[in-house]
C-alpha positions in Angstrom: -3.0 30.5 4.8 -1.9 28.8 2.1 -2.9 24.9 0.6 -0.2 22.9 -1.1 -0.9 19.4 -2.5 1.6 16.7 -3.7 1.8 12.7 -4.7 3.8 10.8 -3.0 5.6 8.7 -5.8 5.8 4.9 -5.4 4.1 5.7 -2.0 3.4 1.7 -1.4 7.4 0.5 -1.9 7.9 2.2 1.0 6.6 0.3 3.5 8.3 -2.5 5.5 6.2 -5.9 6.2 6.2 -7.5 9.1 5.0 -10.8 8.4 6.8 -13.6 6.0 5.6 -13.1 2.2 7.3 -14.9 -0.6 6.2 -14.5 -4.2 7.3 -16.9 -7.0 9.8 -15.0 -9.4 9.0 -13.3 -12.7 10.0 -15.1 -15.8 12.2 -12.2 -16.9 13.6 -12.3 -13.5 14.1 -15.9 -13.4 15.9 -16.0 -16.5 17.9 -12.6 -15.9 19.7 -14.0 -11.9 19.7 -18.1 -14.2 17.6 -19.3 -11.1 15.8 -21.5 -13.7 18.5 -23.9 -14.1 19.5 -24.4 -10.6 19.8 -27.6 -10.8 16.4 -28.2 -11.7 13.9 -26.9 -9.5 11.2 -25.2 -11.3 9.9 -23.7 -8.5 12.1 -21.0 -7.1 10.5 -18.1 -4.8 11.8 -15.0 -3.0 11.0 -13.3 0.3 10.1 -9.7 0.6 11.6 -7.5 2.3 8.7 -4.3 1.5 5.8 -3.8 0.2 4.9 -4.2 -3.6 2.4 -2.7 -5.8 -0.5 -5.5 -5.7 0.5 -6.7 -2.7 -2.9 -6.9 -0.7 -1.5 -5.3 2.6 0.6 -2.3 0.7 -1.9 0.7 1.2 -2.3 -1.2 5.2 2.0 -1.0 5.2 2.3 2.6 3.4 -0.7 4.1 5.6 1.6 3.1 8.7 4.5 4.2 7.5 3.2 8.0 7.0 1.7 7.7 10.0 4.8 7.0 12.0 6.2 9.6 10.0 4.2 12.1 10.4 3.5 11.4 14.2 7.4 11.9 15.0 7.4 15.0 13.2 4.6 16.3 16.0 1.5 16.1 14.3 -1.3 14.2 15.5 -4.2 12.8 14.0 -7.7 14.5 14.4 -10.0 12.7 16.9 -13.0 12.8 13.8 -10.4 11.5 11.1 -7.6 9.8 11.5 -6.1 10.7 8.1 -6.0 14.5 9.2 -3.3 15.7 10.9 -2.2 18.5 12.7 0.6 20.7 14.5 1.1 23.8 15.8 -1.7 26.5 16.6 -2.9 30.0 15.3 -0.7 31.4 13.0 1.9 28.5 13.0 -0.7 25.9 12.7 0.2 23.1 9.9 -2.7 20.4 8.6 -2.0 17.4 6.5 -4.7 15.5 4.9 -4.0 12.2 3.1 -5.6 10.4 0.6 -3.8 7.1 0.2 -0.7 8.3 -1.6 -2.0 12.0 -1.8 -1.5 15.2 0.4 -3.1 18.5 1.4 -0.8 20.7 3.2 -2.2 24.0 5.2 -0.4 26.2 6.6 
């Protein structure tokens, strides 16, 4: 059996949000888009379509995203630990262990 590890770059940015979340625009972006000049309005906000680092929901949304992806590839979570997934049997078994955005893959 061989074991590999990987880290999913920018993992928290992959999840789609189910709820509507609004945020104030960062100052640099306001200037770039010139929204600060929009008819004297200084409370311009934007609606997030995807998860962002620092968002309370980010880790949950990422976990739901990777869970759906692994299940779509035939992996099933273990009863003892929902962050351990397995697929196949015997010499053809593959095990994936998740820890936030890191994975151990054994096969």
